[in-house]
C-alpha positions, 0 to 999 in steps of 0.5 A: 500500500502506498497511500491512505485516505481518511474521510470522517466527520466529528460530533460537531459535524466538521468534516476531515479529509486526510491524504497521505502518500508515500509514493508520487503517483501524480494524482493527489489533486484528483483524490483531494478534489474527490473528497472535497466534492463528497464533503460538499454533497454531504453538507446539502440537505436534500430538497432544500434551497441552496441559499 
């Protein structure tokens, strides 16, 4: 294994994305973007306006 990704939420609803790579696969930006998108989507309430 040459990387570890942790995406978690604490008791207050804060989201954490931890990315660690020990080998450069030139994909860290894509992996970070993926988890940022997941975090954003989770923050929205379905059926509610995006105000």
